[in-house]
C-alpha positions as CSV (number, residue, x, y, z in Angstrom):
1,M,53.0,126.5,55.8
2,L,49.8,127.8,57.0
3,D,49.3,127.5,60.6
4,P,46.0,126.9,62.2
5,Y,45.5,130.5,63.5
6,R,46.3,131.8,59.9
7,M,43.9,129.0,58.6
8,V,41.1,130.8,60.6
9,I,41.9,133.8,58.9
10,V,41.6,132.3,55.8
11,N,38.1,130.5,56.7
12,L,36.9,134.3,57.8
13,I,38.0,135.7,54.6
14,G,36.1,133.1,52.5
15,L,33.1,133.4,54.4
16,F,33.3,137.3,54.3
17,I,33.8,137.2,50.4
18,L,30.7,134.8,50.1
19,A,28.6,137.1,52.4
20,I,29.5,140.1,50.1
21,G,29.1,138.2,46.9
22,T,25.7,137.1,48.0
23,L,24.7,140.8,48.8
24,I,26.0,142.3,45.7
25,Y,24.1,139.6,43.6
26,K,21.0,140.4,45.5
27,F,21.6,144.0,44.8
28,V,22.4,143.5,41.2
29,Y,19.4,141.2,40.5
30,P,16.7,142.3,43.2
31,K,13.9,140.5,41.4
32,K,16.0,136.9,41.3
33,T,15.8,134.3,43.7
34,I,19.3,133.2,45.2
35,N,19.8,129.6,44.5
36,L,19.9,128.3,48.2
37,S,21.1,124.8,47.2
38,F,24.0,126.5,45.3
39,L,24.9,128.6,48.2
40,L,24.8,125.6,50.3
41,I,27.3,124.2,48.3
42,L,29.7,127.1,48.3
43,I,29.4,127.5,52.5
44,S,30.2,123.5,52.5
45,I,33.3,124.2,50.4
46,L,34.5,126.6,53.1
47,T,34.8,123.9,55.7
48,T,37.1,121.9,53.2
49,I,39.7,124.3,52.0
50,S,42.2,123.7,55.1
51,I,42.2,119.9,54.0
52,F,43.9,120.6,50.9
53,R,47.0,122.3,52.3
54,N,50.1,120.3,51.3
55,G,50.9,117.2,53.1
56,V,48.6,115.3,56.0
57,Y,47.0,116.7,58.7
58,E,47.1,115.4,62.6
59,S,43.9,113.7,63.3
60,G,43.0,110.5,65.0
61,D,42.7,108.5,62.0
62,F,43.9,110.0,58.8
63,N,47.1,108.2,58.4
64,I,45.8,104.9,59.7
65,H,43.0,104.8,57.0
66,L,45.8,105.9,54.4
67,Y,47.7,102.7,55.3
68,R,44.5,100.6,55.1
69,T,43.7,102.1,51.8
70,I,47.2,101.3,50.3
71,S,46.7,97.5,51.6
72,F,43.5,97.4,50.3
73,Y,44.4,98.7,46.7
74,Q,47.2,96.3,46.5
75,S,44.8,93.3,47.4
76,L,42.3,94.7,44.9
77,S,45.2,95.0,42.1
78,E,45.9,91.5,42.7
79,G,42.5,90.5,41.7
80,N,40.8,90.3,44.9
81,L,37.5,91.9,44.2
82,M,36.1,91.6,47.8
83,P,39.5,91.9,49.9
84,S,39.7,90.1,53.2
85,W,43.4,90.0,54.3
86,A,45.8,92.7,54.6
87,G,48.9,91.0,53.8
88,D,51.5,94.0,54.2
89,L,50.3,95.4,57.4
90,N,51.2,93.8,60.7
91,A,54.9,93.9,59.9
92,N,53.9,91.8,56.7
93,Y,52.4,89.3,58.6
94,G,49.4,90.3,57.6
95,Y,45.7,90.2,59.2
96,P,42.2,89.8,58.2
97,L,41.3,93.6,58.5
98,F,38.9,93.7,55.9
99,I,36.8,91.0,57.2
100,F,35.8,93.0,60.2
101,N,36.2,96.5,58.9
102,Y,34.0,98.6,56.7
103,S,35.1,98.7,53.1
104,L,33.2,100.9,51.1
105,P,35.1,104.2,51.9
106,Y,38.4,102.2,50.7
107,Y,36.6,101.1,47.5
108,I,35.8,104.9,46.6
109,I,39.5,106.2,47.7
110,S,40.8,103.4,45.7
111,L,38.8,104.3,42.6
112,F,40.2,107.9,42.8
113,H,43.7,106.4,43.1
114,F,43.4,104.2,40.1
115,L,42.4,107.1,38.2
116,G,46.1,108.3,38.5
117,I,45.6,110.5,42.0
118,T,47.7,110.1,44.9
119,F,46.8,108.1,47.8
120,I,46.8,111.4,50.1
121,T,44.9,113.4,47.6
122,S,42.4,110.7,47.0
123,M,41.6,110.6,50.6
124,K,41.4,114.5,50.6
125,I,38.8,114.4,47.7
126,F,36.8,111.8,49.5
127,L,36.5,113.8,52.6
128,A,35.7,117.0,50.8
129,S,33.3,115.4,48.5
130,S,31.5,113.6,51.1
131,M,31.2,116.8,53.3
132,V,29.8,118.8,50.3
133,L,27.3,116.1,49.1
134,S,25.9,115.5,52.7
135,G,24.7,119.0,52.4
136,V,23.3,118.5,48.8
137,F,21.2,115.4,49.8
138,M,20.1,116.8,53.0
139,Y,18.7,119.8,51.0
140,L,17.3,117.7,48.4
141,F,15.6,115.4,51.2
142,S,14.6,118.2,53.2
143,Q,13.0,120.0,50.1
144,K,10.7,117.2,49.7
145,I,9.3,117.4,53.1
146,F,8.9,121.1,53.4
147,K,8.2,122.4,50.1
148,N,10.2,125.1,51.2
149,N,13.9,126.1,50.1
150,L,14.7,128.2,53.2
151,A,13.7,125.4,55.3
152,A,15.7,122.9,53.4
153,F,18.9,125.4,53.2
154,V,18.6,125.7,57.2
155,S,18.5,121.7,57.4
156,G,21.3,121.6,55.3
157,V,23.3,124.1,57.0
158,F,22.5,122.4,60.6
159,Y,23.7,119.0,59.1
160,V,26.9,120.3,57.4
161,F,28.2,122.4,60.6
162,A,26.8,119.8,63.2
163,P,29.7,119.9,65.5
164,Y,30.4,116.1,65.2
165,H,30.4,116.4,61.6
166,L,33.3,118.8,61.9
167,I,35.1,116.7,64.5
168,D,34.6,113.8,62.1
169,L,36.4,115.6,59.2
170,H,39.0,117.4,60.8
171,F,39.8,115.8,64.1
172,K,38.8,112.0,64.3
173,V,38.7,111.4,60.2
174,V,36.6,108.3,61.0
175,I,35.9,107.6,57.3
176,G,33.2,105.4,57.7
177,E,31.2,107.7,60.0
178,I,32.0,110.6,57.5
179,L,30.7,108.3,54.5
180,F,27.5,107.7,56.6
181,F,26.9,111.3,57.1
182,T,26.5,111.6,53.1
183,L,24.6,108.4,52.7
184,L,22.1,108.9,55.4
185,P,19.8,111.6,53.8
186,L,20.6,110.0,50.5
187,T,18.9,106.6,51.7
188,F,16.0,108.9,52.9
189,I,15.6,110.3,49.6
190,F,15.1,106.8,48.3
191,V,12.6,106.1,51.3
192,N,10.4,109.0,50.2
193,K,10.0,107.2,46.8
194,L,8.7,104.3,48.1
195,R,5.5,106.1,49.2
196,I,5.2,107.6,45.7
197,R,5.7,105.3,43.0
198,K,4.0,102.0,42.6
199,D,6.7,99.9,41.2
200,F,9.5,97.9,43.0
201,A,12.3,100.1,41.6
202,P,12.3,102.4,44.6
203,S,12.5,99.4,47.0
204,L,15.7,98.2,45.2
205,L,17.4,102.0,45.1
206,F,16.4,101.9,49.0
207,G,17.9,98.6,49.0
208,L,20.9,99.7,47.4
209,S,21.7,102.6,49.6
210,F,21.0,100.7,52.6
211,T,23.5,98.3,51.6
212,F,26.1,101.2,51.4
213,L,24.8,102.5,54.8
214,I,25.8,98.8,56.1
215,A,29.1,99.0,54.3
216,S,29.8,102.3,55.6
217,H,29.0,101.7,59.5
218,V,27.0,98.3,60.3
219,V,25.8,99.6,63.7
220,L,25.0,103.0,62.5
221,A,22.9,101.2,60.0
222,L,21.0,99.3,62.4
223,F,19.8,102.1,64.4
224,S,19.0,103.9,61.2
225,G,17.0,101.1,59.8
226,I,15.1,101.4,62.9
227,L,14.5,105.1,62.6
228,I,13.5,104.5,58.7
229,F,11.1,101.7,59.6
230,F,9.1,104.1,62.0
231,Y,9.4,106.8,59.6
232,L,7.8,105.2,56.7
233,F,4.8,104.0,58.9
234,L,4.3,107.5,60.3
235,Y,4.2,109.0,57.1
236,T,1.6,106.4,55.6
237,R,-1.9,106.3,55.8
238,K,-3.5,103.3,57.1
239,K,-5.5,102.3,53.8
240,E,-1.8,102.4,52.1
241,I,0.1,100.3,54.8
242,K,-1.2,97.3,52.7
243,I,0.6,98.1,49.8
244,L,3.7,99.8,51.4
245,A,4.5,97.0,53.7
246,P,5.8,94.8,51.1
247,K,7.8,97.5,49.5
248,I,9.5,98.2,52.7
249,F,10.1,94.6,53.7
250,F,11.4,93.7,49.8
251,G,13.8,97.0,50.5
252,F,15.1,95.9,53.7
253,L,15.6,92.3,52.3
254,T,17.5,93.4,49.4
255,G,19.8,95.5,51.3
256,G,20.2,92.7,54.1
257,I,21.1,90.2,51.3
258,A,23.5,92.6,49.5
259,S,25.3,93.2,52.5
260,L,25.0,89.8,54.1
261,Y,28.9,89.0,54.0
262,I,29.3,92.4,56.4
263,W,26.7,92.2,58.9
264,L,26.6,88.3,59.5
265,T,30.1,88.0,59.6
266,P,30.6,88.8,63.6
267,F,28.2,86.2,64.4
268,F,30.6,83.3,63.2
269,L,34.0,84.8,62.6
270,T,34.7,86.4,66.0
271,Q,35.2,83.4,67.4
272,Y,38.8,83.2,65.7
273,T,39.4,86.6,66.8
274,F,41.8,88.3,69.6
275,I,38.7,89.6,71.3
276,Q,37.6,86.1,72.4
277,R,40.6,86.1,74.8
278,V,40.5,89.4,76.1
279,G,36.8,90.3,75.9
280,L,34.9,93.2,74.9
281,H,35.6,96.5,76.7
282,S,32.9,98.6,78.5
283,V,30.9,100.9,76.3
284,Y,32.3,104.5,76.0
285,F,29.7,107.2,77.0
286,P,30.4,111.0,76.7
287,G,29.5,113.0,79.9
288,I,26.1,115.0,79.8
289,L,28.1,118.0,80.1
290,E,30.1,117.2,77.3
291,L,27.3,116.9,74.9
292,L,26.3,120.5,75.9
293,Y,29.5,122.4,76.2
294,S,33.0,122.3,74.7
295,P,35.6,123.4,77.3
296,Y,37.9,124.7,74.8
297,F,38.3,128.1,73.7
298,A,35.3,129.5,75.4
299,G,33.1,126.7,74.0
300,F,34.0,127.2,70.3
301,L,36.7,124.6,69.7
302,F,35.8,121.2,69.8
303,Q,39.3,119.7,70.5
304,G,41.4,119.9,73.4
305,P,45.2,120.8,73.4
306,K,46.1,117.3,73.5
307,G,43.5,115.9,71.1
308,E,40.8,115.6,73.5
309,I,37.6,115.3,71.6
310,S,34.4,117.1,72.8
311,N,31.4,115.1,71.6
312,L,29.1,118.2,71.3
313,I,25.5,118.1,70.1
314,G,25.6,121.9,69.4
315,Y,24.6,125.0,70.4
316,T,21.9,126.2,67.9
317,Q,21.1,122.6,67.6
318,L,20.2,122.5,71.4
319,F,18.4,125.9,71.1
320,V,16.2,124.5,68.2
321,L,15.6,121.1,70.3
322,L,14.6,123.0,73.4
323,A,12.6,125.6,71.3
324,I,10.6,122.8,69.7
325,L,9.8,121.0,72.9
326,F,8.8,124.0,74.5
327,L,6.2,124.9,71.7
328,L,5.0,121.2,72.1
329,I,4.3,121.6,75.6
330,I,2.4,124.8,75.7
331,G,0.6,123.7,72.5
332,K,1.8,126.2,70.1
333,L,3.1,123.8,67.3
334,P,1.2,124.1,63.9
335,K,-1.3,121.3,63.6
336,Q,-0.4,120.2,60.3
337,Y,3.3,119.7,61.4
338,T,2.5,118.5,65.0
339,L,2.7,114.8,64.2
340,N,5.8,114.9,62.1
341,I,7.7,117.2,64.7
342,K,6.8,114.8,67.4
343,F,8.5,112.1,65.6
344,W,11.7,113.9,64.7
345,L,11.5,115.4,68.4
346,F,11.0,112.0,70.1
347,S,13.6,110.5,68.0
348,S,16.2,113.0,68.9
349,I,15.2,112.4,72.5
350,I,15.6,108.8,72.4
351,L,19.1,109.0,70.4
352,I,20.5,111.6,73.3
353,F,19.2,109.1,76.0
354,L,20.8,106.1,74.0
355,I,24.2,108.4,74.0
356,T,24.2,108.9,77.7
357,P,25.2,106.5,80.4
358,Y,21.7,105.9,81.4
359,S,21.4,103.8,78.6
360,K,24.2,101.4,79.7
361,F,21.8,98.7,80.3
362,I,20.9,98.6,76.7
363,W,24.4,98.7,75.3
364,E,25.6,96.2,77.7
365,A,22.7,93.8,76.7
366,I,23.8,93.5,72.8
367,P,27.6,92.5,72.5
368,F,27.2,93.2,68.8
369,I,27.0,97.1,69.1
370,K,28.8,97.1,72.8
371,A,32.2,98.0,71.5
372,T,30.9,100.9,69.2
373,G,30.6,103.7,71.5
374,S,27.4,105.6,71.9
375,H,28.8,108.9,70.9
376,R,28.7,107.7,67.3
377,L,25.0,108.1,67.3
378,L,25.4,111.8,67.1
379,V,25.7,111.1,63.4
380,I,22.1,110.1,63.4
381,L,21.1,112.7,66.2
382,A,22.4,115.6,63.7
383,F,20.1,114.3,61.0
384,C,17.2,114.3,63.3
385,I,17.7,117.8,64.6
386,S,18.6,119.0,61.4
387,I,15.2,118.0,60.0
388,L,13.8,119.9,63.1
389,A,15.7,122.9,62.2
390,G,13.6,122.7,59.0
391,Y,10.3,122.5,60.7
392,F,11.7,125.5,63.1
393,T,12.1,127.8,60.1
394,I,8.5,126.8,58.8
395,I,7.1,127.8,62.2
396,F,9.1,131.2,62.2
397,R,8.7,131.6,58.3
398,N,7.5,135.1,58.9
399,K,10.4,136.2,60.9
400,K,13.2,136.0,58.4
401,L,15.9,138.2,60.1
402,F,15.6,135.6,63.4
403,I,16.0,132.8,60.7
404,Y,19.1,134.5,59.2
405,L,20.6,135.0,62.6
406,V,20.1,131.3,63.5
407,I,21.9,130.2,60.4
408,L,24.8,133.0,61.0
409,L,25.4,131.7,64.5
410,T,25.1,128.1,63.4
411,I,28.0,128.7,60.8
412,A,30.0,131.2,62.7
413,S,30.1,129.3,66.1
414,S,31.8,126.7,64.2
415,I,34.4,128.4,62.2
416,L,37.3,127.4,64.6
417,N,37.0,123.8,63.6
418,W,37.1,124.1,59.7
419,G,40.8,122.8,60.0
420,Q,42.8,123.2,63.2
421,R,45.2,120.4,62.8
422,R,48.8,121.4,62.0
423,M,49.9,120.0,58.4
424,I,52.8,117.5,58.0
425,T,54.5,118.3,54.9
426,D,57.1,115.8,54.6
427,I,54.7,112.6,54.3
428,D,53.9,111.5,50.9
429,D,52.7,108.4,49.2
430,N,56.1,106.8,49.4
431,F,56.7,107.7,53.0
432,L,53.4,105.9,53.8
433,K,54.6,102.9,51.7
434,V,57.9,102.3,53.1
435,N,56.3,102.6,56.8
436,L,53.3,100.4,55.9
437,W,54.9,97.5,57.6
438,K,55.1,99.1,61.0
439,S,51.9,101.0,61.1
440,T,50.0,98.4,62.8
441,S,52.2,98.4,65.8
442,E,52.0,102.1,65.9
443,G,48.4,102.4,66.2
444,E,46.8,101.2,62.7
445,G,45.9,97.6,64.4
446,H,42.2,96.9,64.5
447,F,41.9,95.3,67.7
448,Y,38.8,93.2,66.9
449,A,40.4,91.9,63.6
450,N,43.5,90.4,65.1
451,S,43.9,86.4,65.4
452,K,43.1,84.6,68.7
453,W,46.3,82.6,68.3
454,V,48.6,85.7,69.1
455,S,50.1,84.7,72.6
456,D,51.1,87.7,73.8
457,I,48.2,89.7,75.1
458,N,50.2,92.7,76.0
459,H,51.9,93.2,72.5
460,P,49.1,91.7,70.2
461,W,51.1,93.1,66.9
462,F,54.4,92.2,65.4
463,S,56.6,95.5,65.5
464,I,59.8,93.7,63.8
465,L,60.1,93.1,60.4
466,P,61.0,89.3,59.9
467,T,64.6,88.6,58.5
468,N,63.1,85.9,56.2
469,R,59.9,85.0,54.9
470,I,59.8,81.5,56.1
471,N,62.1,79.9,58.9
472,V,63.6,76.5,59.3
473,L,62.7,75.4,62.7
474,N,64.0,71.7,62.3
475,G,66.1,70.0,59.6
476,S,68.1,71.2,56.8
477,G,67.4,72.6,53.3
478,E,67.5,75.5,50.7
479,I,64.5,77.7,50.1
480,T,63.8,80.2,47.5
481,N,61.0,82.6,47.4
482,I,59.6,82.7,43.8
483,Q,56.2,84.8,44.6
484,R,54.8,86.8,47.3
485,L,51.1,88.3,47.2
486,S,48.9,89.5,49.6
487,T,47.0,86.0,49.7
488,K,49.7,83.8,47.9
489,H,53.3,82.8,48.9
490,L,55.2,80.5,46.5
491,Y,58.5,78.9,47.3
492,S,61.0,76.2,45.8
493,I,62.3,74.1,48.5
494,S,65.2,71.6,48.3
495,A,64.9,69.6,51.5
496,K,67.9,67.4,52.5
497,T,66.0,66.2,55.5
498,P,62.3,66.4,56.6
499,L,61.6,70.0,57.5
500,V,59.5,71.9,59.9
501,L,58.9,75.4,58.6
502,E,57.6,78.5,60.1
503,E,56.0,80.9,57.6
504,N,56.1,84.5,58.6
505,T,52.3,85.2,58.2
506,L,49.5,85.2,60.8
507,Y,47.4,81.9,61.6
508,F,43.8,82.4,60.6
509,P,41.4,80.0,59.2
510,G,41.4,80.1,55.4
511,W,45.2,79.8,55.1
512,E,46.3,76.4,53.6
513,V,49.5,74.9,52.6
514,K,50.4,72.6,49.4
515,I,53.1,70.7,48.8
516,N,53.7,70.0,45.2
517,G,49.9,70.5,44.5
518,E,48.8,68.1,47.7
519,K,47.2,69.8,50.7
520,A,49.3,69.8,54.1
521,P,48.0,70.2,57.6
522,I,49.2,73.4,59.2
523,S,49.1,74.5,63.1
524,P,49.8,78.0,64.6
525,T,53.1,78.6,66.6
526,N,52.9,80.0,70.1
527,K,53.3,83.5,68.6
528,G,50.6,83.0,66.3
529,T,52.4,82.5,62.9
530,I,52.1,79.4,60.4
531,T,54.0,76.1,61.1
532,F,53.9,72.8,58.9
533,K,56.0,70.0,57.9
534,I,57.9,69.2,54.4
535,P,59.1,65.9,53.4
536,Q,62.4,65.5,52.3
537,G,63.1,66.1,48.4
538,K,62.4,68.9,46.1
539,Q,59.2,70.7,46.7
540,L,57.0,73.1,45.5
541,L,55.5,75.1,48.4
542,Q,52.4,77.2,48.1
543,L,50.5,79.1,50.9
544,K,47.2,80.5,49.8
545,Y,44.6,82.5,51.8
546,E,40.9,81.6,50.8
547,D,37.8,82.5,52.6
548,I,36.5,79.7,54.4
549,F,33.4,78.3,52.9
550,I,30.6,79.9,54.9
551,Y,32.3,83.3,54.4
552,K,32.9,82.7,50.9
553,L,29.3,81.5,50.3
554,L,28.1,85.0,52.0
555,K,30.1,87.0,49.8
556,I,28.6,85.2,46.5
557,I,25.2,85.8,47.9
558,S,25.8,89.2,48.6
559,L,27.4,89.8,45.2
560,I,24.6,88.3,43.3
561,G,22.1,90.5,45.2
562,L,23.7,93.5,44.4
563,L,24.3,92.8,40.7
564,F,20.5,91.8,40.7
565,I,19.6,95.2,42.4
566,I,22.0,97.3,40.0
567,S,20.8,95.3,36.9
568,Y,17.2,95.6,37.7
569,V,17.3,99.5,38.4
570,T,19.2,99.9,35.2
571,A,17.0,97.8,32.9
572,K,13.9,99.7,34.7
573,R,15.7,103.1,34.0
574,Y,17.1,102.5,30.1
575,L,15.2,99.3,28.8
576,F,11.5,99.4,30.2
577,K,11.3,103.2,31.2
578,D,7.8,103.3,29.2
579,A,6.4,100.1,31.0
């Protein structure tokens, strides 16, 4: 097994081979221009090599998201198109994880697994492809802005090698944020098309991509939506606003409708969750120095020996930010770019303010975003600074050696973070499935998704696998288990006397009991499980979870909205392309 230090050597060798190959190509074909987009892809791949070592790698959430993916895939395979209940987590008591957690990454990883790839390898493919595509989309978006390949390349490099991007990939593995890194520049590509095309197809493409942003991370999507709104009006002439405004509104509207069941859920379903009993924690803010400098390994390692994360903006990123600010103060910015540079510069400054503790009054005032943690805005900040890096390249385009040095420093200063975690080779898919039931109490548990009827605040998760699926609390009878799916449990009961039963499933609105097809009342036990009464005699007992009416309605509306977007864009592309 390659240890972290040997992996650094592998990365250095890979970077050296790529550099030599580029020089040889330039020597053999001196008149040909290097394809910078392809070069960016190759450089991005270097950051993902360590992921594909055998086993899983130590990180904050790698295994957590694998456990959730396995449960999500199980629910999908049972016919639940939009899963809500994670039935085999929480010691098989289950909990409504997928109501409150983002879902898009699990769909993607599940697709890879459906194609016959193991869950672990599917996760690795998702992570690696997200990293590479983030650079590709950033390059394509930047190219449209700058009309300059080198500037677009620099923006792509700054984005791929942003410290928080690498931290997410190798140390935290927050797959919603990782996918957000990929989708944000793609969304801006569609945003740009709003200003060019006269029809509403770009509005729907923007709406679709904004839906995906929300399905990746709803709070980051909120802040990104604000950024997009101001960006559109900044880049639009006054006489075009009347034409563009309806398209912007329509894009946000369709995106909001297609993701309605995601962003609206916290407003009416959190009343049933554990968070209502214990309250929201205070917002986490990284320290000011933490944003400027990593205290580990002379500042070049972004994680400490005990897993501490340094929420770093980045050294060359800060250099570019300060350089642009200095040029603005002394009045040396090119006039044709001044307005655009000001937008991205001030956006970056506002984001930095929101990340710091000085913005606490804003976060505390909005409960919906309070629990997120301000450090996540480093994703959007990385995007803004990467655009500034492109403008920096335009300003100093005649000093290419200087630009190449900035590129080299951006890449080289991050190399220790291309895979510093130890690999655990004895964990495979079978190991994960066997330990799925106990993963929740050992760290998988999504705190905000637990049921409020769990009585033990200090131990909110079940840590012992129940001996029986169903317990007789009072009375006498025989129970036979017929079927147990994530959201449907079926039993045959021969009750010698009337029974009071406890079914070892977490109580949550949506569960219902039917006895011989007739609905029966249920209630929670003092530990948060389901209890109900059974009359004497032979009974067919069914417990089934279905989303409560309002949530089901939101899902239907969202699905119709999503299908409308896809159908319209497809028809416009293939059926009415000449219209």
